[in-house]
N, C-alpha and C positions, 0 to 999 in steps of 0.2 A: 740525513733528511735535512735538518737546519741549516747547512752548509748551503743544498740547493734553492732553498726558499731567499736564502740572504741574496744570492747572486742574482737570481731572476726579479726582488724588485731591485740591487742596484740598478740594472739594464733598465730595469721601468722607468726608474726615477729621470735615469738618465737621457734619455729617450725624448721623456715628457720636457724636460729642463730646458733642451736645445732644440725644439719642435719649431719651424720656421712659420713664420706667421703668414698666413693665405688672404689673399686681396680677391675682390670681384668686381670685374668689369664690366657694365652697362650702358647702355647709351640706344641711339635709333639707326636703323639698316636701312638702303633701301636706294629709288630714283625714281630718275621719270618713266621709265619703261618698265619698272614692277614694284612693288612694296613702299611706293610712295602717293597719297592721297595728296593731290597739289593742291586742292581747293581750302582744306581744312588744316595738313600736318602740320604746316612751319609754325602758323598762329602758338597750335596748341602744345607744339615743342618749347616756345617762349614763354607760354600761361605754363606749363609743369615749372620750368626753372625760376620765375619768377612762385609760387606758392612753395616750393621747395628749394629755400635758399644756399643747404647743406649742400643738392645735389651736384655730381660733377660726373659728366654724360662724356661719352667718346660717340663719336657722327663718323659712321660709314656710308655717306651718302655721294652716291655717282654725281662727280663735280657737273657734269653740264646740268644739273636737273636747277641749278642755281641760275641758269639763264631763264628756264619756264616758269621757276616761282615769281623772279622779275617781273616777269609780264603780265601773268594771270593771278599773281597776288603781289602787289606792289606793296600795300601797309604793311602786310606780315613780313614782306623780305626785309621793309626797314626795322622795323621791329627786331629782328632775328640780326641786323648789321649791330645792333646796339649792346650783343650778347655774345658775340661772336667771339671776341676779341676776350672774354671777361677768365676768372679762373672755374667757372664752371664749365666751359665746354673746351673739347679739344677734338680736333679732326685726326681721326686714329689709322684712316684709310683712305690719302687721296689718291691711290692709281683711277685711274682714267672712266675704266667701262667695269673695274672691281675684277679681273681675270682672274680664273684657277691658276697662281703660279709656279706653280707645282709642275706644269708641264706643258710650263712654253720655255724658250729662252731667254736668258740675261737679257741680252738686249732686249728684248719685247719688253719685261718687264722693267727694263730702266727706262723704255719711252711712256707707258703705262705710269709712272711719277710722274714722268720730266714733265709731259703736256699734262695731267690731273691737279698737280701742285701750280701752274700756271693758273688754271683754271681757276684753281679756288682764290689764287692769290690776285686775279680779274675781280672779283667780286668781296674778298677779302683780307685787304692789302696788307696788314699788320698780323696776318696769323702764321704762328711758326707750327712746323712738326715736329714735337719731342717723341712720344711714345707712337709705335703699331699694334695694332689691334684689328684681327680680322673677322669676321664669320665663318668663313668660309675656306679652307683647305689651301695656305699661300706658302706652305714653308716648306723652301729649297734650298740646296746647298751654297747658292750665290746670295742670298736673301741676307744674311749679317752683312756683307759687303756692300750691299747695293743699299741697304740701310744707313749705314755707317757713310753712304756718297754723300747720300741726300738730308743730313746731319741728324739723323733719329740718333736718340740717349739710349730708348729702353725698347722691349716689346714682349708682348702678352706671348707665352708660349704654351698657353693653354685655350684650344677654344671647342666649340662643340664639334668644330668640324664637317658643318650641313654639309654633303656631297650632295648636291641637287643633281636630279637623272638627265638631266636637259629637258627641253622643250618638246613634247608631241605639237604631233600637225596640228590639235585639236584648239590649244593652248595657241590665243592670238593676241598677246598683250599689247599690239601694235595699234588695235582697232581704234582705242583713241585717241592714239595721237594727232597732233593737228600741225608738227613741226612738218612732216614729211607725207602726212597722208597715205600711209602705205595701207594696202589691199589684200598682200600674201606675203608669205614669207621670201617668193622670190624679190617683193619689194624690196625685204628688208635687205637679201644678199646681195641685192643690186644698189642699192645705197651703201652698204658697206664696200661692196667695191672700189664703189668711186670714192670715197671717203679713201682707202687705201691708195689709193691713183694721188688724190688732192695733196693728200698728207704726209705721203713719200714714206709709207709703210715698209718693213725690212721683210713680216713675216705676216701671213693671212692665218689667224689661230681657230682651230677647228679642234675645240678644247673637250667636248665628249662623242660619247661616240652618236648620239640623237644627233646632235651637232653636226658631225661629220656627214651622217646619213642625208643631212638636208640639204646642206652642202651638194654633195655629189649626186644627190638624186635630182632636185631643183634646178642647180644651177652649176652641174659638170662643166660648162663651157670657161664659168670664171676661176672654177678650179685650175683650169688646163693655162689659162691664159695668167694665172700668177703665178704660175708653176716655169711659163715660159718667160714670163717678165720682171716677178716681181724679185726685191732685193735690190743690188747695185751691182752695175755693170759696166765697169771705165774703162775707157781707153783712147789714146791720143787719136785726134783726128787726121793731123800732122805735127810734124816734129821738121823744123829746115832749120838742119845743121850746118858748114861749111865743110866745102871737101879738101881745103888747103888753108893752111896759115903759116907766118911767119913765128918761130922761136917767141916765147914772150908776149907776143899780140893776144889782146882781149877780143875776144868773136862774140856775136851775138845770137844766140839761139831762139826760134820763134817755136811756141808752143800751143797746143786747143786742143783742150780733153770735155769730152762727152760721155752723161751717163747714160744708157739706153734703159734701165730698170726702171721700175715704178719707187723705187725707195731713195736711199742717199747714204754716204758714207758716213757714218755720225762721227768724225773727226772734230765735232766742237764739243763733245761730252766730257763732262769733267775731270772723268777718270781717264782720258785718250789725251785729253789736252794737247790735240793738232801736234799728233805723234808723227802721225804722217805725212808724205810732201813726197811732191815728184822731182825725181832727182836723174842727173846725166853723170856717163864717165867716159873715161876713155880705155880701151884695153889695147895691151902691146900685143904684137902677132905671136908671140907665145899664151897666148889666151890672159893673160895676166893685168890684173888692174890697175891702172898706171893711177887716176884720179877722179873723185866724183864731186859733182857740185848739188846742192840743193837748193831749190826756188824756193824762198820761205814766201811769199808772195801769192802763189798757187795757194790756194786751199781747197781740198776736196770735197771738204761737206759743204760746198757751196754749189758743185758740181750737180745739179737737178734733173731729173728728167729732163732728156733731148736736148738738153739748153747745153751751147758750146761754150764754152770760157778760152777765153783766148791768150796770152802770155807772152812776153819778152824778157827774154833773162840774159845778161852779160858773165863772160866767164874770162878769166884766164888761165893763156897758158904759158904761164911764169915755171919755172921750174923744170918743167917737160920736155927730155930729150928729142932732137929731129929725128924725123922717122914716121913709119907707117902703123895707122891706129884706128880700131874700129870705138865708132859712138853706140852707146848705148842709153837705155833710158829704162828706170824703174820708180813703183812706188814703196819709200824707203823707210821702216821705222827707228826714228831719232832714238828712242827708249834703247834700242837694239844695236849700237854700233852701226848705224845708217845701214843697217842691211834690208835688203827688199819685203816687204812687208805684207803687199796685196798686189796678187795674181791680176795680172791687165792681159784684158777681152784682144790679145792681138794675135791672129792667123800667117802662120807661112814666114815665119821671122826667126832665123836660131836663138836661141836661150841657153844661158847660162846663169846657173844660182838667181834666178828670179829676175837678170837683166834681159830684157831684149835687145838685139842691137838692132840698130836701125840705118847705116852708113858708116862707109870709109871717109878718112883724114886721114892727110900729108900734111907733118909739120916739116918746113922746109928753115 
Protein backbone atom coordinates (compact mmCIF):
# COMPACT_ATOMS: atom_id res chain seq x y z
CA UNK A 1 0.00 0.00 0.00
CA UNK A 2 2.85 2.35 0.84
CA UNK A 3 4.44 1.64 -2.54
CA UNK A 4 1.29 2.74 -4.34
CA UNK A 5 1.20 6.03 -2.45
CA UNK A 6 4.82 6.70 -3.28
CA UNK A 7 4.28 6.10 -7.01
CA UNK A 8 1.22 8.36 -7.15
CA UNK A 9 3.05 11.11 -5.32
CA UNK A 10 6.01 10.84 -7.67
CA UNK A 11 3.76 11.11 -10.73
CA UNK A 12 1.95 14.08 -9.26
CA UNK A 13 5.14 15.92 -8.43
CA UNK A 14 6.66 15.21 -11.84
CA UNK A 15 3.57 16.42 -13.67
CA UNK A 16 3.42 19.57 -11.63
CA UNK A 17 7.11 20.30 -12.06
CA UNK A 18 6.94 20.17 -15.86
CA UNK A 19 3.61 21.94 -16.44
CA UNK A 20 3.64 24.44 -19.29
CA UNK A 21 3.17 28.16 -18.71
CA UNK A 22 -0.25 29.29 -19.94
CA UNK A 23 -0.86 32.67 -21.55
CA UNK A 24 -3.98 34.70 -22.22
CA UNK A 25 -4.36 36.82 -25.33
CA UNK A 26 -6.72 39.78 -25.25
CA UNK A 27 -7.47 42.72 -27.48
CA UNK A 28 -10.04 44.31 -29.75
CA UNK A 29 -12.02 42.75 -32.60
CA UNK A 30 -14.44 44.15 -35.18
CA UNK A 31 -14.69 46.29 -38.26
CA UNK A 32 -16.62 48.96 -40.08
CA UNK A 33 -19.37 46.49 -41.01
CA UNK A 34 -19.92 45.34 -37.44
CA UNK A 35 -18.63 45.45 -33.84
CA UNK A 36 -16.66 48.70 -34.22
CA UNK A 37 -18.47 51.93 -33.17
CA UNK A 38 -16.40 54.35 -35.20
CA UNK A 39 -17.30 57.57 -33.40
CA UNK A 40 -15.67 56.67 -30.09
CA UNK A 41 -13.85 53.34 -30.28
CA UNK A 42 -10.45 54.44 -31.62
CA UNK A 43 -9.91 57.14 -29.03
CA UNK A 44 -11.14 54.72 -26.36
CA UNK A 45 -8.43 52.22 -27.34
CA UNK A 46 -5.77 54.95 -27.23
CA UNK A 47 -6.97 56.20 -23.85
CA UNK A 48 -6.97 52.68 -22.38
CA UNK A 49 -3.43 52.06 -23.58
CA UNK A 50 -2.27 55.30 -21.95
CA UNK A 51 -4.05 54.39 -18.71
CA UNK A 52 -2.53 50.89 -18.69
CA UNK A 53 1.07 51.07 -19.94
CA UNK A 54 1.56 47.42 -18.99
CA UNK A 55 -1.11 46.28 -21.45
CA UNK A 56 -0.17 44.30 -24.55
CA UNK A 57 -3.16 43.97 -26.88
CA UNK A 58 -3.87 42.10 -30.10
CA UNK A 59 -5.89 43.88 -32.79
CA UNK A 60 -8.22 41.99 -35.11
CA UNK A 61 -9.76 44.94 -36.93
CA UNK A 62 -10.90 44.68 -40.55
CA UNK A 63 -8.22 46.66 -42.44
CA UNK A 64 -10.72 48.71 -44.48
CA UNK A 65 -12.00 50.15 -41.19
CA UNK A 66 -9.01 52.48 -41.00
CA UNK A 67 -10.14 54.25 -44.18
CA UNK A 68 -13.36 55.28 -42.44
CA UNK A 69 -11.69 56.12 -39.13
CA UNK A 70 -9.27 58.46 -40.90
CA UNK A 71 -12.21 60.36 -42.43
CA UNK A 72 -14.74 60.35 -39.57
CA UNK A 73 -12.43 60.71 -36.55
CA UNK A 74 -9.14 62.12 -37.91
CA UNK A 75 -7.86 63.29 -34.51
CA UNK A 76 -8.32 59.84 -32.93
CA UNK A 77 -6.79 58.30 -36.04
CA UNK A 78 -3.62 60.39 -35.59
CA UNK A 79 -3.49 59.52 -31.88
CA UNK A 80 -3.68 55.84 -32.71
CA UNK A 81 -0.93 56.14 -35.33
CA UNK A 82 1.37 57.26 -32.51
CA UNK A 83 0.86 53.98 -30.61
CA UNK A 84 0.30 51.58 -33.54
CA UNK A 85 3.98 50.61 -33.71
CA UNK A 86 4.58 50.57 -29.97
CA UNK A 87 5.20 47.43 -27.92
CA UNK A 88 1.65 47.68 -26.60
CA UNK A 89 -0.02 46.92 -29.94
CA UNK A 90 0.16 44.00 -32.33
CA UNK A 91 -1.99 43.37 -35.39
CA UNK A 92 -2.77 39.67 -34.94
CA UNK A 93 -5.17 39.08 -37.84
CA UNK A 94 -4.58 41.27 -40.90
CA UNK A 95 -6.92 39.37 -43.28
CA UNK A 96 -8.89 41.79 -45.42
CA UNK A 97 -12.41 40.58 -44.58
CA UNK A 98 -11.78 38.33 -41.56
CA UNK A 99 -13.06 35.19 -43.33
CA UNK A 100 -13.66 31.74 -41.90
CA UNK A 101 -10.44 30.30 -43.31
CA UNK A 102 -11.37 26.69 -42.59
CA UNK A 103 -13.83 26.44 -45.48
CA UNK A 104 -12.22 28.47 -48.27
CA UNK A 105 -9.31 27.62 -50.54
CA UNK A 106 -5.63 28.27 -49.91
CA UNK A 107 -5.47 30.80 -52.73
CA UNK A 108 -8.35 32.80 -51.24
CA UNK A 109 -6.68 32.79 -47.83
CA UNK A 110 -3.43 34.05 -49.35
CA UNK A 111 -5.24 36.91 -51.08
CA UNK A 112 -7.04 37.77 -47.82
CA UNK A 113 -3.65 38.20 -46.12
CA UNK A 114 -2.10 39.91 -49.14
CA UNK A 115 -4.78 42.60 -49.50
CA UNK A 116 -5.22 43.04 -45.74
CA UNK A 117 -1.52 43.50 -45.00
CA UNK A 118 -1.22 45.97 -47.88
CA UNK A 119 -4.16 47.99 -46.54
CA UNK A 120 -2.82 48.09 -42.96
CA UNK A 121 0.67 49.07 -44.14
CA UNK A 122 -0.86 51.84 -46.24
CA UNK A 123 -2.01 53.39 -42.94
CA UNK A 124 0.80 52.18 -40.67
CA UNK A 125 3.88 51.51 -42.84
CA UNK A 126 6.14 50.39 -39.99
CA UNK A 127 3.79 47.73 -38.62
CA UNK A 128 5.13 44.16 -38.69
CA UNK A 129 3.04 41.00 -38.47
CA UNK A 130 4.58 38.53 -36.04
CA UNK A 131 1.83 36.71 -34.12
CA UNK A 132 -1.38 35.28 -35.56
CA UNK A 133 -4.47 35.08 -33.35
CA UNK A 134 -8.15 35.10 -34.31
CA UNK A 135 -11.50 35.06 -32.61
CA UNK A 136 -13.29 32.84 -35.09
CA UNK A 137 -12.51 29.40 -36.60
CA UNK A 138 -9.68 29.88 -39.06
CA UNK A 139 -7.39 26.90 -38.59
CA UNK A 140 -6.71 24.88 -41.74
CA UNK A 141 -4.05 22.46 -42.90
CA UNK A 142 -2.59 25.10 -45.23
CA UNK A 143 -2.46 27.86 -42.59
CA UNK A 144 1.05 27.10 -41.19
CA UNK A 145 2.64 27.39 -44.64
CA UNK A 146 0.72 30.59 -45.40
CA UNK A 147 1.65 32.21 -42.08
CA UNK A 148 5.29 31.32 -42.65
CA UNK A 149 5.07 32.73 -46.16
CA UNK A 150 3.93 36.12 -44.79
CA UNK A 151 6.62 36.20 -42.09
CA UNK A 152 4.59 35.26 -39.01
CA UNK A 153 6.69 33.68 -36.24
CA UNK A 154 4.00 32.70 -33.74
CA UNK A 155 0.38 31.56 -33.71
CA UNK A 156 -2.15 31.24 -30.90
CA UNK A 157 -3.62 27.77 -31.33
CA UNK A 158 -6.42 28.16 -28.80
CA UNK A 159 -9.33 30.50 -29.35
CA UNK A 160 -13.04 30.61 -28.45
CA UNK A 161 -13.83 29.52 -32.02
CA UNK A 162 -16.95 31.62 -31.96
CA UNK A 163 -18.84 30.30 -34.96
CA UNK A 164 -21.42 32.87 -35.94
CA UNK A 165 -24.35 31.30 -37.73
CA UNK A 166 -24.46 33.87 -40.49
CA UNK A 167 -26.63 36.94 -40.73
CA UNK A 168 -30.40 36.57 -40.79
CA UNK A 169 -32.59 38.54 -43.14
CA UNK A 170 -33.67 40.83 -40.29
CA UNK A 171 -30.08 41.80 -39.49
CA UNK A 172 -28.99 44.78 -41.59
CA UNK A 173 -25.55 45.97 -40.44
CA UNK A 174 -25.18 48.05 -43.60
CA UNK A 175 -27.98 50.47 -42.70
CA UNK A 176 -25.55 53.05 -41.29
CA UNK A 177 -23.03 52.64 -44.11
CA UNK A 178 -22.07 55.97 -45.68
CA UNK A 179 -19.69 54.69 -48.34
CA UNK A 180 -22.02 52.64 -50.53
CA UNK A 181 -25.52 53.60 -49.26
CA UNK A 182 -26.75 50.01 -49.11
CA UNK A 183 -30.51 49.61 -48.70
CA UNK A 184 -30.85 45.85 -48.94
CA UNK A 185 -28.84 42.63 -48.92
CA UNK A 186 -29.19 42.56 -52.69
CA UNK A 187 -27.28 45.86 -52.80
CA UNK A 188 -24.54 44.24 -50.69
CA UNK A 189 -24.35 41.26 -53.05
CA UNK A 190 -24.23 43.53 -56.11
CA UNK A 191 -21.35 45.52 -54.62
CA UNK A 192 -19.51 42.34 -53.63
CA UNK A 193 -19.87 41.03 -57.16
CA UNK A 194 -18.62 44.33 -58.61
CA UNK A 195 -15.59 44.14 -56.31
CA UNK A 196 -14.97 40.55 -57.42
CA UNK A 197 -14.76 41.74 -61.02
CA UNK A 198 -12.83 44.95 -60.34
CA UNK A 199 -10.21 43.39 -58.10
CA UNK A 200 -9.93 40.10 -60.02
CA UNK A 201 -11.12 37.63 -57.39
CA UNK A 202 -10.71 33.96 -58.24
CA UNK A 203 -13.34 32.66 -55.81
CA UNK A 204 -16.73 33.75 -54.53
CA UNK A 205 -16.81 32.89 -50.83
CA UNK A 206 -20.18 31.54 -49.73
CA UNK A 207 -19.02 30.82 -46.20
CA UNK A 208 -22.05 29.84 -44.15
CA UNK A 209 -25.39 28.18 -44.82
CA UNK A 210 -27.29 31.40 -44.16
CA UNK A 211 -25.01 33.42 -46.42
CA UNK A 212 -25.22 30.80 -49.15
CA UNK A 213 -29.01 30.91 -48.94
CA UNK A 214 -28.87 34.70 -49.20
CA UNK A 215 -26.75 34.68 -52.34
CA UNK A 216 -28.64 31.90 -54.07
CA UNK A 217 -32.02 33.24 -52.97
CA UNK A 218 -31.57 36.98 -53.58
CA UNK A 219 -28.87 37.05 -56.26
CA UNK A 220 -28.85 33.69 -58.08
CA UNK A 221 -27.97 35.41 -61.36
CA UNK A 222 -24.74 36.72 -59.80
CA UNK A 223 -23.79 33.25 -58.58
CA UNK A 224 -24.40 31.86 -62.09
CA UNK A 225 -22.30 34.64 -63.62
CA UNK A 226 -19.43 33.91 -61.29
CA UNK A 227 -19.62 30.18 -61.98
CA UNK A 228 -19.36 30.95 -65.71
CA UNK A 229 -16.79 33.73 -65.57
CA UNK A 230 -14.97 33.57 -62.24
CA UNK A 231 -11.33 32.59 -61.87
CA UNK A 232 -8.75 32.86 -64.64
CA UNK A 233 -9.35 31.47 -68.14
CA UNK A 234 -6.31 32.14 -70.29
CA UNK A 235 -5.66 31.30 -73.91
CA UNK A 236 -3.59 32.66 -76.84
CA UNK A 237 -5.70 34.77 -79.18
CA UNK A 238 -3.10 34.14 -81.87
CA UNK A 239 0.31 32.53 -82.30
CA UNK A 240 2.21 33.36 -85.48
CA UNK A 241 5.04 30.95 -86.29
CA UNK A 242 7.07 30.34 -89.46
CA UNK A 243 6.02 27.47 -91.72
CA UNK A 244 9.56 26.93 -92.96
CA UNK A 245 13.06 27.99 -92.05
CA UNK A 246 16.69 27.15 -92.69
CA UNK A 247 18.72 25.00 -90.35
CA UNK A 248 20.35 27.12 -87.62
CA UNK A 249 18.19 30.15 -88.43
CA UNK A 250 16.75 32.47 -85.77
CA UNK A 251 12.99 32.95 -86.23
CA UNK A 252 10.37 35.15 -84.59
CA UNK A 253 7.21 34.01 -82.83
CA UNK A 254 4.43 36.53 -82.28
CA UNK A 255 1.88 35.61 -79.64
CA UNK A 256 -1.03 37.34 -77.89
CA UNK A 257 -2.82 36.21 -74.71
CA UNK A 258 -6.20 36.95 -73.22
CA UNK A 259 -7.93 36.13 -69.93
CA UNK A 260 -11.71 35.89 -70.23
CA UNK A 261 -12.27 35.29 -66.49
CA UNK A 262 -12.77 37.85 -63.72
CA UNK A 263 -9.80 36.56 -61.75
CA UNK A 264 -6.10 36.48 -62.50
CA UNK A 265 -3.37 33.88 -62.61
CA UNK A 266 -1.46 34.72 -59.38
CA UNK A 267 1.96 33.98 -60.82
CA UNK A 268 3.46 36.94 -58.92
CA UNK A 269 2.76 35.47 -55.47
CA UNK A 270 5.93 35.00 -53.47
CA UNK A 271 5.52 31.24 -53.13
CA UNK A 272 4.92 30.82 -56.87
CA UNK A 273 7.71 33.25 -57.77
CA UNK A 274 6.79 33.59 -61.47
CA UNK A 275 7.12 29.89 -62.10
CA UNK A 276 4.51 29.75 -64.88
CA UNK A 277 5.53 31.04 -68.32
CA UNK A 278 4.36 30.66 -71.94
CA UNK A 279 6.55 28.25 -73.85
CA UNK A 280 6.89 26.96 -77.38
CA UNK A 281 8.17 23.62 -78.64
CA UNK A 282 8.94 21.65 -81.76
CA UNK A 283 7.80 18.02 -82.06
CA UNK A 284 9.16 15.71 -84.74
CA UNK A 285 7.05 13.42 -86.94
CA UNK A 286 7.17 10.62 -84.36
CA UNK A 287 5.62 12.89 -81.74
CA UNK A 288 8.83 13.36 -79.78
CA UNK A 289 9.58 16.77 -78.24
CA UNK A 290 12.79 17.99 -79.86
CA UNK A 291 13.30 21.38 -78.24
CA UNK A 292 11.34 23.94 -76.23
CA UNK A 293 11.76 27.64 -75.47
CA UNK A 294 10.36 29.82 -72.67
CA UNK A 295 9.40 33.45 -73.17
CA UNK A 296 10.48 34.98 -69.85
CA UNK A 297 9.18 38.42 -70.82
CA UNK A 298 5.58 37.22 -71.06
CA UNK A 299 4.01 37.43 -67.61
CA UNK A 300 0.68 35.60 -66.96
CA UNK A 301 -0.16 37.57 -63.79
CA UNK A 302 -0.52 40.64 -66.02
CA UNK A 303 -3.22 39.02 -68.13
CA UNK A 304 -6.23 40.70 -66.57
CA UNK A 305 -9.84 40.31 -67.60
CA UNK A 306 -10.38 40.78 -71.34
CA UNK A 307 -7.09 42.61 -71.87
CA UNK A 308 -4.79 41.38 -74.62
CA UNK A 309 -1.06 41.16 -74.12
CA UNK A 310 1.10 40.93 -77.24
CA UNK A 311 4.66 39.62 -77.41
CA UNK A 312 7.38 38.88 -79.96
CA UNK A 313 9.92 36.21 -79.11
CA UNK A 314 12.95 35.03 -81.06
CA UNK A 315 14.12 31.42 -81.01
CA UNK A 316 17.21 29.82 -82.49
CA UNK A 317 16.87 26.62 -84.50
CA UNK A 318 20.54 25.86 -84.03
CA UNK A 319 21.16 22.15 -83.46
CA UNK A 320 17.83 21.01 -84.90
CA UNK A 321 18.10 18.67 -87.91
CA UNK A 322 16.38 19.24 -91.21
CA UNK A 323 12.92 17.73 -91.46
CA UNK A 324 9.23 18.21 -90.76
CA UNK A 325 8.02 19.36 -87.34
CA UNK A 326 4.99 20.64 -85.47
CA UNK A 327 4.91 23.81 -83.40
CA UNK A 328 3.21 23.58 -79.99
CA UNK A 329 2.39 26.03 -77.20
CA UNK A 330 1.90 25.59 -73.45
CA UNK A 331 2.16 27.37 -70.10
CA UNK A 332 4.94 25.50 -68.34
CA UNK A 333 5.96 25.18 -64.72
CA UNK A 334 9.65 26.05 -64.42
CA UNK A 335 9.90 24.28 -61.07
CA UNK A 336 8.86 20.95 -62.65
CA UNK A 337 11.33 20.53 -65.50
CA UNK A 338 9.41 22.97 -67.70
CA UNK A 339 6.46 20.64 -68.02
CA UNK A 340 3.05 22.14 -68.91
CA UNK A 341 1.41 23.31 -65.69
CA UNK A 342 -1.68 25.37 -66.61
CA UNK A 343 -4.40 24.22 -68.98
CA UNK A 344 -4.99 26.51 -71.95
CA UNK A 345 -8.54 27.14 -73.14
CA UNK A 346 -8.15 26.16 -76.80
CA UNK A 347 -10.72 24.06 -78.63
CA UNK A 348 -10.39 21.86 -81.72
CA UNK A 349 -6.61 21.53 -81.54
CA UNK A 350 -4.60 18.35 -81.07
CA UNK A 351 -2.88 18.12 -77.68
CA UNK A 352 -0.17 15.98 -76.14
CA UNK A 353 1.02 15.96 -72.53
CA UNK A 354 -0.31 19.49 -71.96
CA UNK A 355 1.12 20.90 -75.22
CA UNK A 356 -1.30 22.24 -77.84
CA UNK A 357 -0.22 21.83 -81.47
CA UNK A 358 -0.54 25.01 -83.52
CA UNK A 359 1.01 24.50 -86.97
CA UNK A 360 3.56 22.59 -89.03
CA UNK A 361 7.06 23.69 -90.01
CA UNK A 362 9.76 22.42 -92.32
CA UNK A 363 13.45 23.01 -91.65
CA UNK A 364 15.44 22.94 -94.89
